[in-house]
FIVO-526321 format. One line per field, with one value per residue: residue in three letters; x, y, z of N, C-alpha, C, O, CB in turn. Coordinates in steps of 0.001 Angstrom, whole numbers, padded with zeros to 6 digits. Glycine has a CB too. Example, Ala and Ser with C-alpha at 12.3 -4.5 7.8 and 13.67 -1.06 7.14 Angstrom:
BEGIN
aa <- c(ALA SER) .
n.X <- c(013190 012850) .
n.Y <- c(-005690 -002250) .
n.Z <- c(007800 007080) .
ca.X <- c(012300 013670) .
ca.Y <- c(-004500 -001060) .
ca.Z <- c(007800 007140) .
c.X <- c(013200 012900) .
c.Y <- c(-003300 000030) .
c.Z <- c(007800 007870) .
o.X <- c(014236 013409) .
o.Y <- c(-003319 001138) .
o.Z <- c(008465 008039) .
cb.X <- c(011308 014084) .
cb.Y <- c(-004473 -000598) .
cb.Z <- c(009046 005725) .
// end
This chain:
BEGIN
aa <- c(UNK UNK UNK UNK UNK UNK UNK UNK UNK UNK UNK UNK UNK UNK UNK UNK UNK UNK UNK UNK UNK UNK UNK UNK UNK UNK UNK UNK UNK UNK UNK UNK UNK UNK UNK UNK UNK UNK UNK UNK UNK UNK UNK UNK UNK UNK UNK UNK UNK UNK UNK UNK UNK UNK UNK UNK UNK UNK UNK UNK UNK UNK UNK UNK UNK UNK UNK UNK UNK UNK UNK UNK UNK UNK UNK UNK UNK UNK UNK UNK UNK UNK UNK UNK UNK UNK UNK UNK UNK UNK UNK UNK UNK UNK UNK UNK UNK UNK UNK UNK UNK UNK UNK UNK UNK UNK UNK UNK UNK UNK UNK UNK UNK UNK UNK UNK UNK UNK UNK UNK UNK UNK UNK UNK UNK UNK UNK UNK UNK UNK UNK UNK UNK UNK) .
n.X <- c(-005480 -008694 -010299 -009215 -008317 -009319 -011156 -011682 -008948 -006951 -006217 -008230 -010325 -009351 -009566 -012347 -013030 -011875 -013455 -015985 -015496 -015346 -017790 -018842 -020716 -019371 -020345 -021274 -019098 -017411 -015675 -013569 -012687 -011755 -009700 -008050 -007345 -005872 -003792 -002621 -001594 000191 001963 003200 004633 003516 002602 004468 005335 003084 000508 -002236 -002926 -002211 -003949 -006424 -006290 -006153 -008563 -010252 -009885 -010845 -013484 -014223 -014146 -016249 -018487 -018555 -018115 -020072 -021589 -019477 -018431 -020599 -020524 -017889 -016960 -015957 -013153 -011857 -013068 -012143 -009403 -009468 -010514 -008383 -006482 -007737 -007627 -004874 -004413 -004654 -002244 -000234 -000315 000486 000352 -000787 -003282 -004361 -004631 -006599 -008762 -009092 -009730 -012230 -013704 -013598 -014922 -017414 -018255 -017777 -018671 -020750 -019501 -016844 -016575 -017319 -015140 -013224 -012535 -012693 -010406 -009622 -006779 -004901 -005586 -005096 -006296 -006792 -007054 -008122 -007952 -010597) .
n.Y <- c(011364 010994 012489 014790 018003 017828 015768 012246 010071 008539 005940 004992 004918 002854 000725 000700 -000057 -002616 -003887 -003784 -005326 -007828 -008351 -006904 -004233 -001110 000897 -000234 -000632 001063 004213 004479 001856 001284 003159 002216 -000271 000590 001878 -000254 -001735 000149 000542 -001940 -001910 -002706 -001237 -000271 -001330 -002195 -000631 -000591 -003253 -004556 -003363 -004093 -006859 -007104 -005852 -007697 -009888 -008756 -008414 -011109 -011858 -010340 -011121 -013914 -017472 -018744 -016630 -015174 -017074 -017418 -015022 -014812 -017299 -020793 -021338 -018922 -018509 -020727 -020163 -017888 -019004 -020668 -018702 -017593 -019763 -019904 -017800 -018751 -019982 -018097 -015635 -013008 -011777 -009721 -010574 -011632 -009282 -008075 -009781 -009310 -006595 -006673 -008012 -006252 -004059 -005033 -006224 -008756 -011808 -014467 -016933 -016263 -014829 -016829 -018508 -017080 -015065 -012057 -011188 -009348 -008139 -006545 -004121 -004564 -005869 -009038 -011369 -014576 -017991 -020329) .
n.Z <- c(-004331 -005563 -007238 -009448 -010738 -013286 -013165 -012521 -011669 -014182 -013690 -012020 -013801 -015383 -013611 -013275 -015892 -015960 -014034 -015261 -017552 -016469 -015375 -013203 -012032 -012006 -010439 -008087 -006565 -004167 -004484 -002701 -002355 -004901 -005072 -003043 -004117 -006336 -004961 -003559 -005709 -006767 -004596 -004529 -006811 -009218 -011316 -013032 -015579 -017406 -016657 -017184 -017926 -015555 -013669 -014770 -014443 -011607 -010954 -012079 -010362 -008023 -008832 -009051 -006340 -005421 -006980 -006786 -007393 -009174 -010475 -011580 -013320 -015066 -016486 -017431 -018245 -017853 -017713 -017007 -014532 -013160 -013015 -011367 -009036 -008395 -007787 -005544 -003784 -003462 -001806 000740 001116 000450 002288 002321 -000119 -002907 -003755 -001416 000015 -001506 -001072 001675 001535 000188 002106 004323 003197 002966 000643 -000259 -001794 -000572 -000918 -000994 001410 003144 003206 004483 007360 009280 011636 014454 016011 018353 017150 014470 011441 010033 007353 007738 006920 007123) .
ca.X <- c(-006719 -009473 -010773 -008295 -008913 -010012 -011986 -011110 -007644 -007060 -006101 -009545 -011071 -008864 -010176 -013755 -013077 -011597 -014642 -017046 -015105 -015498 -019158 -019254 -021032 -018401 -021063 -021496 -017820 -017108 -014424 -012512 -012177 -010980 -008481 -007215 -006801 -004817 -002680 -001956 -000823 001279 002931 003907 005381 002880 002139 005616 005420 001804 -000433 -003600 -003081 -002143 -005185 -007516 -006147 -006530 -009999 -010902 -009898 -011790 -014793 -014476 -014435 -017551 -019542 -018574 -017763 -021110 -021879 -018288 -018354 -021662 -020137 -016527 -016659 -015407 -011686 -011515 -013521 -011230 -008162 -009711 -010636 -007009 -005876 -008344 -007073 -003474 -004400 -004455 -000824 000545 -001170 000992 000300 -001790 -004600 -004838 -005060 -007863 -009780 -009303 -010408 -013648 -014330 -013752 -015903 -018717 -018592 -017424 -019718 -020783 -018522 -015553 -016648 -017422 -013812 -012357 -013181 -011828 -010099 -008878 -005866 -004049 -005938 -004810 -007246 -006187 -007934 -007675 -008757 -011316) .
ca.Y <- c(012066 010342 013485 015878 019192 017457 014582 011078 009589 007578 004600 004613 004544 001532 -000234 000630 -000842 -004003 -004409 -003972 -006437 -009103 -008549 -006146 -002828 -000323 001766 -000909 -000645 002427 004801 004212 000514 001412 003885 001309 -001236 001288 002136 -001537 -002043 001118 000269 -003178 -001703 -003433 -000312 000277 -001757 -002055 -000364 -000933 -004705 -004920 -002929 -004929 -008161 -006964 -005572 -008974 -010684 -008062 -008763 -012494 -011859 -009705 -011885 -015328 -018434 -018992 -015440 -014854 -018063 -017118 -013876 -014925 -018642 -021692 -021269 -017723 -018737 -021721 -019448 -017030 -019887 -021060 -017550 -017479 -020839 -019572 -016820 -019515 -020329 -016861 -014669 -011640 -011324 -008707 -011210 -011698 -007930 -007820 -010520 -008544 -005359 -006948 -008361 -005014 -003184 -005693 -006514 -010133 -012799 -015421 -017996 -015702 -014511 -018080 -019126 -016207 -014205 -010970 -011242 -008177 -008382 -005369 -003051 -004930 -006839 -010019 -012384 -015902 -019025 -021146) .
ca.Z <- c(-004590 -006609 -008181 -009675 -011326 -014514 -012974 -011873 -012132 -015282 -013128 -011515 -015004 -015781 -012681 -013689 -017124 -015582 -013350 -016265 -018431 -015766 -014957 -012022 -012272 -011250 -009509 -006802 -005854 -003726 -004957 -001721 -002645 -006136 -004739 -002262 -005063 -007077 -004038 -003322 -006914 -006865 -003534 -004854 -008044 -010313 -012353 -013756 -016973 -018107 -015571 -017585 -017814 -014137 -013010 -015269 -013788 -010199 -010925 -012366 -009126 -007144 -009352 -008653 -004900 -005232 -007645 -006424 -008440 -010177 -011281 -012361 -014402 -016028 -017309 -017977 -018714 -016832 -017581 -016228 -013154 -012578 -012699 -010199 -007880 -008067 -007111 -004220 -002966 -003179 -000716 001971 001205 000411 002981 002232 -001499 -003224 -003801 -000026 000373 -002195 -000310 002908 001138 -000072 003385 005096 002549 002962 -000751 -000594 -001990 000542 -001142 -000593 002837 003883 003321 005268 008346 009722 013052 014864 017107 018559 016225 013108 010915 009154 006774 008123 006308 008082) .
c.X <- c(-007432 -009857 -009754 -009041 -009758 -010841 -011210 -009753 -007846 -006962 -007437 -010448 -010640 -009464 -011654 -013915 -012835 -012773 -015752 -016755 -015328 -016861 -019634 -019552 -020112 -019080 -021294 -020227 -017488 -015754 -013274 -011893 -011307 -009652 -007521 -006583 -005662 -003578 -001903 -001062 000382 002372 003754 004686 004792 002476 003268 005615 004133 000712 -001857 -003843 -003084 -003434 -006391 -007483 -006602 -008025 -010794 -010965 -010839 -013221 -015164 -014859 -015815 -018682 -019676 -018365 -018826 -021381 -020684 -018173 -019407 -021249 -018836 -016149 -015950 -013894 -011249 -011915 -012596 -009908 -008335 -009882 -009262 -006304 -006425 -007799 -005617 -003350 -004160 -002981 000038 -000283 -000692 000993 -000802 -003183 -005190 -005324 -006387 -009006 -010115 -010057 -011897 -014387 -014599 -014834 -017302 -019190 -018423 -018665 -019640 -019798 -017115 -015544 -016713 -016094 -012891 -013173 -012187 -011658 -009240 -008050 -004936 -004324 -005653 -005807 -006519 -007250 -007348 -008561 -009388 -010884) .
c.Y <- c(011377 011340 014614 017053 018844 016184 013455 010712 008564 006148 004095 004230 003160 000443 -000401 -000247 -002323 -004652 -004711 -005164 -007794 -009261 -007804 -004709 -001993 000586 001105 -000978 000792 002920 004541 002831 000553 002116 002999 000258 -000622 001490 000857 -001903 -001119 000824 -000985 -003069 -002406 -002538 000241 -000072 -001484 -001871 -000762 -002436 -005144 -004552 -003722 -006300 -008105 -006668 -006838 -009857 -010066 -008414 -010187 -012575 -011284 -010583 -013311 -016201 -018527 -017790 -015039 -015800 -017805 -016005 -014112 -016300 -019471 -021595 -020063 -017901 -019723 -021067 -018561 -017854 -020357 -019924 -017389 -018556 -020562 -018544 -017523 -019848 -019079 -015729 -013224 -011093 -010308 -009317 -011336 -010330 -007572 -008551 -009751 -007251 -005601 -007330 -007109 -004102 -003796 -006052 -007985 -011003 -013818 -016567 -017527 -015467 -015776 -018773 -018342 -015426 -013121 -011097 -010038 -008500 -007176 -004274 -003366 -005982 -007760 -010928 -013741 -016923 -019873 -022580) .
c.Z <- c(-005753 -007675 -008275 -010270 -012551 -014372 -012315 -012470 -013235 -014769 -012572 -012688 -015501 -014887 -013025 -014925 -016825 -014878 -014353 -017164 -017785 -015096 -013731 -012426 -011394 -010227 -008152 -005964 -005458 -004247 -003984 -001948 -003897 -005871 -003951 -003167 -005866 -006203 -003737 -004505 -007041 -005836 -003806 -006169 -009257 -011479 -013207 -015237 -017746 -017067 -015936 -017448 -016354 -013416 -013494 -014600 -012333 -010055 -011232 -011137 -008101 -007550 -008957 -007175 -004609 -005784 -007131 -007649 -009544 -011073 -012135 -013557 -015470 -016983 -018063 -018509 -017660 -016643 -016746 -014771 -012445 -012169 -011471 -008933 -007433 -007318 -005696 -003285 -002590 -002058 000615 002198 001314 000989 002872 000810 -001730 -003324 -002397 000428 -000299 -001493 000965 002621 000902 001207 004217 004519 002536 001566 -001116 -000737 -000858 000338 -000798 000907 003684 004080 004255 006278 008729 011220 013398 016087 017220 017538 014768 012652 009944 008586 007135 007440 007392 008006) .
o.X <- c(-006840 -009752 -009476 -010272 -010777 -011195 -010209 -009463 -008816 -007557 -007734 -011254 -011467 -009824 -012159 -014821 -013516 -013060 -016381 -017661 -015481 -017067 -020742 -018740 -020087 -018451 -021492 -020274 -017303 -014818 -012127 -010690 -010248 -008611 -006311 -005409 -004616 -002452 -000674 000080 001475 003559 004896 005328 005506 002052 003043 005868 004107 000071 -002607 -004870 -003870 -003956 -007296 -008526 -007354 -008676 -011889 -011982 -011549 -014066 -016303 -015795 -016474 -019709 -020780 -018429 -018501 -021399 -020848 -017856 -019130 -021589 -018687 -015116 -015408 -013403 -010377 -011183 -012304 -009358 -007443 -009437 -008993 -005610 -005680 -007538 -005177 -002297 -003536 -002533 000930 -000885 -001401 001582 -001641 -004169 -006395 -006318 -007202 -010096 -011287 -010933 -012733 -015564 -015694 -015572 -018264 -020391 -018880 -019583 -018582 -019303 -016287 -014604 -016220 -015933 -011901 -014357 -010983 -012630 -008255 -008544 -004253 -003405 -005929 -006129 -005720 -008238 -006179 -009778 -008794 -011393) .
o.Y <- c(011193 011066 015300 017073 019480 015576 013685 011013 007806 005240 002903 003307 002386 -000632 -001523 -001077 -003187 -005829 -005768 -005927 -008798 -010203 -008055 -004054 -002159 000999 001805 -001340 001645 002141 004400 002659 -000072 001711 003037 -000072 -001243 001295 000876 -002327 -001568 000853 -001079 -004031 -002673 -003036 001133 000796 -000635 -002834 -001225 -002844 -006007 -005347 -003999 -006840 -008969 -007174 -007029 -010505 -010780 -008681 -010443 -013287 -011697 -010763 -013849 -015734 -018401 -017919 -014613 -015374 -017960 -016046 -013668 -016444 -018935 -021752 -020177 -017489 -019563 -021375 -018491 -017439 -020438 -020164 -017088 -018282 -020949 -018432 -016960 -019978 -019002 -014952 -012309 -010041 -010067 -008649 -011163 -010229 -006849 -008000 -009565 -006861 -004824 -007006 -006931 -003454 -003140 -006172 -008414 -010946 -014006 -017125 -018323 -015864 -015797 -019549 -018876 -015161 -013265 -011111 -009746 -009056 -006834 -003576 -002538 -006896 -007302 -011229 -014005 -016755 -020106 -023418) .
o.Z <- c(-006817 -008870 -007292 -010290 -012819 -015382 -011636 -013628 -013212 -015349 -012651 -012568 -015984 -015366 -013063 -014996 -017377 -015094 -014296 -017501 -018481 -014331 -013258 -013079 -010174 -009253 -007159 -004788 -006326 -004423 -004406 -001749 -003944 -006388 -004176 -003003 -006051 -006659 -003666 -004326 -007388 -006158 -003356 -006591 -010224 -012522 -014024 -016072 -018638 -016648 -015076 -016906 -015963 -012634 -012707 -014231 -011882 -009141 -010702 -010888 -007394 -006695 -008568 -006812 -003655 -005130 -007051 -008786 -010724 -012297 -013279 -014668 -016659 -018166 -019202 -019162 -016693 -015525 -015885 -013871 -011260 -011111 -010626 -007863 -006235 -006330 -004763 -002113 -001507 -001430 001514 003337 002159 000248 003292 000560 -000861 -003011 -002215 001147 000275 -001338 001294 003393 001363 001369 004749 005261 002136 001327 -002175 000081 -000257 001317 -000356 001596 004812 005023 004755 006070 008520 011975 012720 017068 016254 017109 013900 013411 009127 009255 006852 007381 008445 008751) .
cb.X <- c(-006459 -010722 -012158 -007149 -007827 -009015 -012545 -012062 -006827 -005972 -005044 -010175 -010865 -007322 -010006 -014308 -012035 -010377 -015142 -017205 -013650 -014414 -019356 -018162 -022544 -017552 -022391 -022031 -016675 -017128 -014596 -013070 -013344 -011783 -008812 -008038 -007898 -005330 -003202 -002997 -001708 000742 002217 002917 006776 001671 001392 006889 005748 001507 -000393 -003866 -001962 -000948 -005418 -007430 -004695 -005705 -010356 -010175 -008476 -011568 -014825 -013238 -013371 -017571 -019287 -019890 -017550 -022385 -022287 -017022 -018520 -022947 -020006 -015555 -015820 -015756 -011029 -012203 -014976 -010967 -007712 -010950 -011536 -006221 -006121 -009879 -007179 -002792 -005730 -005278 -000396 000994 -001269 002384 000111 -001434 -004506 -003721 -003982 -007774 -009286 -007958 -009762 -013790 -013440 -012428 -015466 -019737 -017741 -016497 -019585 -022192 -018575 -015261 -017864 -018352 -013167 -011581 -013654 -012409 -009384 -009816 -005064 -002585 -005214 -003370 -008447 -005128 -008080 -007699 -007918 -012796) .
cb.Y <- c(013569 009683 014027 015442 020193 017285 014112 009901 008978 007834 004587 005769 005598 001483 000234 002040 -000321 -004068 -003407 -002708 -006300 -009244 -009927 -006190 -002515 000509 002175 -002315 -001272 002494 006303 004315 -000494 002178 005149 000635 -001742 002648 002752 -002649 -001928 002543 000129 -004335 -002158 -004155 000827 -000213 -003229 -003295 001105 -000479 -005424 -004229 -001443 -005079 -008635 -005849 -004458 -009699 -010799 -006520 -008606 -013367 -011063 -008327 -011916 -015689 -019804 -019399 -014275 -014938 -019476 -016724 -012644 -014548 -018577 -023096 -021202 -016473 -019262 -022869 -018601 -016160 -021094 -021431 -016267 -017583 -022174 -019046 -016026 -020800 -021156 -016526 -015041 -011578 -012495 -008000 -012597 -012207 -006911 -008256 -011963 -008232 -004778 -008067 -009339 -004264 -002877 -004814 -005674 -010716 -013494 -015978 -018474 -014384 -013628 -018999 -019240 -015251 -015018 -009574 -012571 -007004 -009707 -005766 -001819 -005437 -006131 -010829 -012214 -016083 -019888 -021044) .
cb.Z <- c(-004898 -006027 -007765 -010587 -011703 -015625 -014304 -011984 -010964 -016330 -012031 -010689 -016113 -015720 -011199 -013970 -018137 -014693 -012291 -017119 -018826 -014731 -014734 -010920 -011978 -012199 -010107 -007033 -006736 -002204 -005168 -000287 -002826 -007199 -003942 -001151 -006001 -007592 -002731 -003074 -008160 -006673 -002207 -004935 -007853 -009802 -011723 -013133 -017039 -019019 -015197 -019033 -018577 -013462 -013251 -016805 -013862 -009533 -011931 -013480 -008536 -007197 -010873 -008930 -004141 -005911 -009117 -005738 -007822 -009496 -010381 -011481 -013843 -015297 -016447 -016933 -019958 -017179 -018971 -016817 -013136 -013581 -013898 -010423 -008206 -009355 -007917 -004317 -003708 -004439 -000673 001931 -000011 -001035 004423 002790 -002419 -004530 -004465 000917 -000015 -003675 000034 003586 -000129 -001109 004175 005148 001124 003623 -001662 000468 -003380 000716 -002595 -001349 003124 003186 001943 004357 009605 009334 013427 015140 016896 018496 016600 012969 010221 009889 005207 009660 005355 007861) .
// end
């Protein structure tokens, strides 16, 4: 549940903060995408030690997929953009990692920048959607 009795989950606020820190207005990212990101991290056990750092990192990669290389670099600098590009390229090798799921999430939500979307397409087979590199 995104909204509890006292408002939004603290983890969703952490994702919002991670998006803002990396140049994406959190309002342009639907709550369903944020909740899915949180769920992916939780299911992979990434929130056990330092959930805030993990969610900020994942939100940063989500932000990169949304903004694209140039806009992300303008806000975060060339080194951070280079690291995110490396992570995006690794998705082609490790198709079952959380970064691959984030790419797929941005594609499904229609949020992916053309540089991200141009490298990947969504193919549906037997009711399952997969991100495939071109």
